[in-house]
C-alpha angles and dihedrals in degrees: 000000000000108000092200092063093050102054098171090054091046091051092051090049092047091050091050092052097046120085113241135180118255133177118235128197113226139180107288116251091018099082096114094048090049089049089055090052092049088052090051089053089048092240118149115237142160123220110179111211134189131197125241131180113232133189119204129209092261089060096252118135132210146161119248129196107220131180112267090212105035112214096018139092131172122231128196106212144132115262088248091060097065095105096060089052093049090049091064108103109249097027105119105179148321117263103253135197131225093289093055092249122123111266116238120229116213115252089232092060093053091044092051090051093047096050100031100048091056090056099045131052105252134183135168117275132188114269110265129201101180137036142089108325119218141169123222103238102183142020126021116356092023111180096022115128127213148132127287118236131168122235121178096331095312130103117246128183118211110216114200129204100201094191093068096024093236131131136198128199119220130183111246130171113240089237088065093056134083122196116240125209111264 
């Protein structure tokens, strides 16, 4: 069969062979251990972390690296490589769409998260559905859209990843924001 004459088939084959980003749901509080196991299997992943200062009962203090999206990791695999990911202990499922197939995340979205979160102070934030919608127009995370909230006299933008129903709040100067129509 000539793949050039059957373009829909060629596109399906091409999509299956290209690595894409997918969100996976994992056992909560085991994200780092699952990341280690993905590394052992030589599978590419992204686990966004944030730092938080903690004080324990004995008075000692320390800095912890915690998952920005608890219970979720992102894997960069071909569609045909789903089984090795699901075989990792602690991986529960892929986030799927209405057709029951795992939903792809655009490379650009993961890249913006990777580069932007390292340049801005980020922390988890409750998932929001309503509020003043803005787009970051300059600096790190340029192009990302979210909602403005106030936190201790500073502007924060809550960026939402609807696919996994998680949000993250980042500090952004008001000069870096443009208001979007509601």
